[in-house]
Every structure is written in C-alpha cells, then in structure tokens.
C-alpha positions in Angstrom: 123.2 174.6 -86.1 125.1 176.7 -83.6 124.5 177.1 -80.1 122.6 180.0 -79.3 124.8 181.8 -75.4 123.6 184.6 -74.5 126.2 187.5 -74.8 128.1 188.3 -71.3 125.7 191.9 -71.7 122.5 190.3 -71.9 123.9 189.0 -68.5 125.6 192.2 -67.4 122.4 194.6 -67.9 119.6 192.4 -66.4 122.5 192.5 -63.2 123.4 195.8 -63.5 119.2 196.3 -63.6 117.3 193.9 -61.1 115.4 193.0 -64.9 114.1 189.2 -65.6 117.3 187.4 -68.1 116.1 186.2 -71.0 115.9 182.3 -69.8 114.2 183.4 -67.1 111.2 185.3 -68.6 110.6 182.2 -70.6 110.1 180.1 -67.4 106.5 180.5 -67.0 105.9 179.3 -70.8 108.1 176.9 -70.9 106.4 173.3 -70.0 107.9 169.6 -71.2 106.2 168.5 -73.5 104.1 165.1 -73.8 105.2 162.5 -75.3 104.2 161.6 -78.5 103.7 164.8 -80.4 107.1 166.7 -79.0 108.2 168.7 -82.5 103.8 170.1 -82.7 104.6 171.1 -78.7 108.4 172.5 -78.8 106.6 174.9 -82.2 103.8 175.9 -80.1 105.3 176.7 -76.9 107.6 178.4 -78.9 105.4 180.4 -80.8 103.6 180.8 -78.2 107.1 182.9 -76.7 107.3 185.0 -79.9 103.7 185.1 -80.5 103.9 186.9 -77.1 106.5 189.2 -77.0 108.7 187.6 -74.2 111.8 187.6 -76.6 111.3 190.9 -78.2 112.3 191.6 -82.5 116.0 191.1 -82.9 115.9 189.8 -79.4 117.9 186.1 -78.6 115.7 182.6 -78.0 118.0 181.0 -75.6 120.5 177.9 -75.6 119.5 174.9 -77.3 120.6 173.1 -74.3 118.5 174.9 -71.7 115.5 175.6 -74.2 115.2 171.5 -75.2 115.8 170.9 -71.5 112.9 173.4 -70.4 110.8 171.6 -72.7 111.6 167.8 -72.3 113.0 167.1 -76.1 116.0 165.7 -78.1 118.3 168.2 -79.2 117.6 167.0 -82.4 114.3 167.9 -82.4 114.1 171.6 -81.3 117.3 171.4 -84.3 113.6 171.0 -86.4 111.6 173.3 -84.2 113.8 176.3 -85.2 114.4 175.5 -88.5 110.6 175.2 -88.4 111.1 178.6 -87.1 113.6 179.6 -89.9 111.9 178.5 -92.9 108.5 180.4 -91.8 110.5 183.7 -91.6 109.8 184.2 -87.6 113.7 183.7 -86.3 117.2 183.9 -87.7 120.8 181.6 -87.5 123.8 183.8 -86.0 126.9 182.1 -86.4 129.8 182.9 -83.8 131.0 183.8 -80.5 127.2 186.6 -80.1 125.4 184.2 -82.5 122.7 182.0 -82.5 118.3 182.1 -82.7 117.5 185.5 -82.5 113.7 186.2 -83.1 113.0 188.4 -86.6 110.9 191.9 -85.9 107.7 191.6 -86.8 107.0 192.7 -90.4 104.2 194.7 -89.7 100.3 194.2 -88.9 99.2 193.3 -91.8 99.2 189.2 -91.9 98.2 189.1 -88.0 95.0 191.5 -89.1 93.7 188.5 -92.4 94.9 185.8 -89.5 92.3 187.4 -86.9 89.4 187.9 -90.0 90.1 183.6 -91.6 89.0 182.4 -88.3 87.5 185.0 -86.3 84.5 183.3 -87.3 85.0 179.7 -85.9 85.6 178.8 -82.6 88.5 177.2 -83.2 88.7 175.0 -79.7 85.0 173.6 -80.3 86.0 172.6 -83.1 89.1 171.1 -82.3 87.6 169.3 -79.7 84.5 168.5 -81.1 86.9 167.0 -83.9 88.7 164.9 -81.5 85.5 163.1 -80.6 84.5 162.3 -83.3 87.7 160.7 -84.9 88.2 159.7 -81.7 84.7 158.1 -81.7 85.2 156.0 -85.7 88.1 154.5 -84.9 87.4 152.9 -82.1 84.5 151.5 -84.1 86.1 150.6 -86.5 88.7 148.7 -84.2 85.5 146.9 -82.4 83.0 145.6 -85.2 86.5 145.2 -87.6 86.4 145.6 -91.5 85.8 143.7 -94.2 87.9 143.1 -96.7 86.9 145.7 -99.2 87.2 148.2 -96.4 90.0 147.4 -95.4 91.5 147.6 -98.9 89.9 151.6 -98.4 90.9 152.4 -95.6 95.1 151.1 -97.1 94.6 152.7 -100.1 92.9 155.7 -98.9 97.1 155.7 -96.6 98.5 154.2 -99.8 97.8 158.1 -101.5 98.8 160.3 -98.6 102.4 158.2 -98.3 102.7 158.7 -101.7 100.8 162.9 -101.9 102.8 165.2 -103.8 102.7 168.7 -101.0 100.3 170.4 -102.9 97.3 167.9 -102.7 98.5 165.8 -99.4 95.8 168.9 -97.2 93.2 167.3 -99.7 94.5 163.3 -99.4 94.7 163.7 -95.7 91.1 165.0 -95.4 90.2 162.4 -98.0 92.2 159.8 -95.2 90.4 161.3 -92.7 86.8 161.1 -94.1 87.4 157.2 -95.7 87.9 156.4 -91.6 84.9 157.7 -90.5 82.2 156.6 -92.9 83.6 153.5 -92.4 82.3 153.0 -88.6 79.3 152.4 -90.6 77.2 155.3 -88.8 76.1 158.1 -92.2 75.0 161.1 -88.7 79.1 160.4 -87.7 80.6 160.3 -91.4 77.8 163.5 -91.9 79.1 165.6 -88.6 82.9 164.5 -89.4 82.8 166.3 -92.6 81.8 169.5 -91.3 83.1 169.6 -88.4 86.2 168.9 -90.7 85.5 172.0 -93.1 86.9 173.2 -89.9 89.4 172.2 -88.8 90.7 172.5 -92.9 89.2 176.3 -92.9 91.9 176.3 -90.0 94.8 174.2 -91.7 94.6 176.6 -94.5 96.0 179.3 -92.6 99.2 177.7 -91.1 102.2 176.8 -93.0 102.5 173.0 -94.0 105.5 172.0 -92.7 108.1 168.5 -93.2 108.2 166.9 -89.7 104.9 167.2 -88.6 103.6 165.5 -91.8 106.4 163.6 -91.7 104.6 162.9 -87.8 101.2 162.5 -89.2 101.9 160.0 -91.5 103.8 157.7 -88.8 99.8 158.3 -87.2 98.7 157.2 -90.1 100.4 154.1 -90.4 99.3 153.0 -86.7 96.1 153.9 -86.8 95.4 152.0 -89.8 97.4 148.7 -87.7 95.6 149.3 -84.9 92.6 149.1 -86.5 92.9 146.0 -88.7 93.6 144.4 -85.8 90.8 145.4 -84.3 92.4 147.3 -81.1 90.3 149.4 -80.3 91.7 151.6 -76.9 94.9 151.2 -79.7 93.0 152.9 -82.1 91.8 155.8 -80.1 94.2 156.6 -78.6 96.6 157.4 -82.0 93.4 159.3 -83.3 94.0 161.8 -80.3 97.7 161.2 -80.1 97.1 162.6 -83.4 94.6 165.3 -83.4 96.4 167.1 -80.1 99.4 167.2 -82.2 97.4 168.7 -84.9 96.2 171.4 -82.1 98.8 172.2 -81.4 100.1 173.5 -84.0 97.0 175.1 -84.6 97.4 176.7 -81.7 100.4 178.0 -82.1 99.7 179.5 -85.1 96.4 181.5 -84.2 96.4 181.5 -81.4 
C-alpha cells in the first residue's frame, strides 16, 4: 500500500481557514499502543477515528509513516490494519500523486442500528472485565496446581483443534479451548460462571468480522498460555491471559463501542 501523503490542497485549506489539518484533528484520538496487542489496539483507534467522523467519508487518513509513529507500531503492522479495514469496506487505497488511504462514505444507518439492537442488552465493559478476571484466575489456578497427564492432554488437544480449525469453525473451537482451560482449574462454580460470561462474549464477537491477522496473534497467545500452564508458571499464565483478553476487548470496542 502506497504512502498516503496529504495533497497540497489539504494544507492550503488548513492555512487559509485556520482549521486544524487532517493530522491535527486526530491528535486527541491517537496514542501509542501497549506492547503485546499492537494490531488489535491500532485497529481499535483507527476505527474510533472513523466512527467519530474525525476523518469524514471521502477524507484521507494521514500518511502511513505518521500514523505508525503516532501509534508506535511498525509500518508492517499498520499496513495489516489498513488491509483489514479495506477488507471490511471501511477504507480504500488509491494510487498516484493524490493517492492514499481514504475513508469510504458510510452506506447508511441501517447496519449501525442493527448492531445497536444486538448489543443493547449487553453491558460490554462489564462482560469483558468479568471475562478477564475469571479467565486469568482459572489460568493461574491451572498453573499453580499443575495438571495431571489427562488434563495436559485435554488442553493440548483443545489447542491443536484451534490451530487446525477452518475459519467458519474457529470461534466454536476457540470457545471450547477456553472452556477446557477453565474447567481444568478444578472449580465447578468458576466453570459455570465462565460459561455464562463466555456466552455474552460470543454474542459480541458474532457482531464483528473474523480477522486473519488477529486469529494468528490469538493462536500465538494460546500457545504461550498452554506452555505457561504446563510449566507451572502462574505469573506468566495470568499475564498472557490478561493480554489475550485485552486484545479481544480492543477489537470489540473498536467495532462496537
């Protein structure tokens, strides 16, 4: 994807009217992402810019170099983010002197209305926080107590199924992996509560697209989590789980908040 430099016309209008230029308008909305979930958090922030109308339909995003610098991500990661947005019909890349990445005009309020109806009864922040607390706790318990051979085999099998899953089956097998981890914590009460909150998470996930880059990142985190549990590294197991939950939360906030 080519550089999306401003045209001279953009600079001239800003200078003549005294209005902030495209980059200045984004200052309040863009911040460096945290390590670990660069793709997901960068996607969340650019989605927020689009949903807030800071770059209107037909408007051009700042140059890749500048966006990557503001977000503190590599240009490779930024291009993956822009490709994901392009695949969802939110932006388009144009070549040439006046090319760049442009926000596509919204098709109308119907899609947004449908999303609002589907998530109206779900307190997203509460669901995401409760999910993180329960899952990090379960991962910590599995690591601190250790798993017997049967439990370790079950966890490895559930992980392998996610690696081999066709895209349409991924979320079902991802859910099974997380439910297996929580069940192996040894607390039936924790498992029951997690199953309930996971149903809420899945309702939210069903409202957003599957992004291959995010799934690849999730798979690396799943693998690191299983390794931490089997190594009985409680601190690492909790940390990986919190990071994984934060990545999911960033995507959901970006698309649905």
